[in-house]
N, C-alpha and C positions, 0 to 999 in steps of 0.2 A: 337332569338325568337322562342318561341313553340306556337302552336294556339289547342286548344281542342273542340272537336263537344261533343255535347251532344243530348241527343233525349229525347224528350218529348211526351208524348200520352194527347194530351189537350180536352176539350170539350167548348162548347160556352162561358162561364162564364172563363175560363182560359185564352182564346183567351184576353178575354177583361179584365184580370189581365196583361196580356203579354202586350197589346196594351199600356196599366196604366204605368207600369213600367218598362217596356224592359226586366223584369225577368219572366221565369218561374217556377213557385211553382216547388220547388226541392224535393218533395212527390212526382213529377210526372213523376219524372226522370226514366226513362228505364236503368235498368241496365245489365250489361254485354254485350252490343250492339258493342262498337266501339272499335275497335282495331287500328285504323290508326286516324293518327293526324290531324286536325281539318284544317289544310292547304287542305290536299289530298281530303275529305270531299268537302271544297269548288270548287277546282279544278273538280271533278269528278261533283258533281253538276251544275256547270257554263259550263261543256265540255258538260253533258245532255240537257242543254238547247239548246245550239248550233246548237245540233243534232234534235230539235223539240220536246223535252219534256221538257215542260214548267214549269220547278220547280222551276222557281223566279215568277211564279205566283197563285195565288190562288183567291176561291171569297170570301177571308177575307181582301183583300189589302187595301179597302177603312176604314177599323177598323185598322190598322198599319200603316197606312202612317207616322205615325209622331213617330215610332219605329227607335232609334238608334243604331244597333246592325246589326250582320251579320247572318242572320238568313234565313232558305226556312219552308213555310209551306204548308205543301200535306196533299190533302183530299181526299177524293170518289171520285170528279171528275179528278184524276192523276191518276186510276185504270185502264184506256183505256190505258194505255203508259207502263204496267207491259210488256208487251211482249218486248221492248226499256229495259228493266230493267235486262232481262235477260241474267246473266253471258256466257250461251252458244254460244249467237248472237252478242255479244257487241265486236265491233272493236276497236280489244287493241292496233292495229297500229294507228291507226287514233290517239286514246286515248296517247300514248305515242307522237306522235309529239308534238298534244297540250300541253303535259307534260314538252318535250324540249322546247317550246315556253314560258314558265314560268318558267325556268329557272331548273329543274327539270331531268338534261341530264343524270343523273347517280341512278337513284331510280330504282334499279334492282327488287326491290320488287312490283313494279308497277302491274304487272301483278295480285300476290296473292291478294294485297290490291285490285285492283280493283272487282274482284271476289267476295271477301268477305264483301266489302262494298258494292257492289249492292244485292248481297244476301238478305245482312241483309234489303236495301231500298227497295229490292223488299217484303221481307216476311212480313215486317210494312206496307206497300202503302195495301197489299193485304188484309190485316186484318183490314183495317179499315171501320168503319161503319159510316152510314148519319153525326152522330152526334159527331165523332171524328175527330182530326187534330196528323198530326204526326210533331212536331217542331223540325227543325236541327237549334242546337244554337252553333255556331260559334266563341268563343271567343279565 
């Protein structure tokens, strides 16, 4: 079974549409940004959450309470965590241990995948403005 991560750049009305339908508008999908599986994205984001980067929370949580999907919504409130999204300071050994606990013992490309995924994540979060949000939808 595989999983896909899709990234979207949303504004307020788009967040409302996602809250209602559980789907982001296709035309807001960021192209050529995701190179690794949705499972990898999910494990990396959950690891970051455990490391004190609250990617599973945003100011839109109350709006999105009824959405039955696996997603992360990042906003400008996540920009103070940009240093923790820097691949140069990322604790790859701790992440490898985390992945091992998830049954990914033999994912030899984990360091490359982490660097590329963190770079995309960091660049996208850094570019957010107050009226935008980055949706990472994992299906």
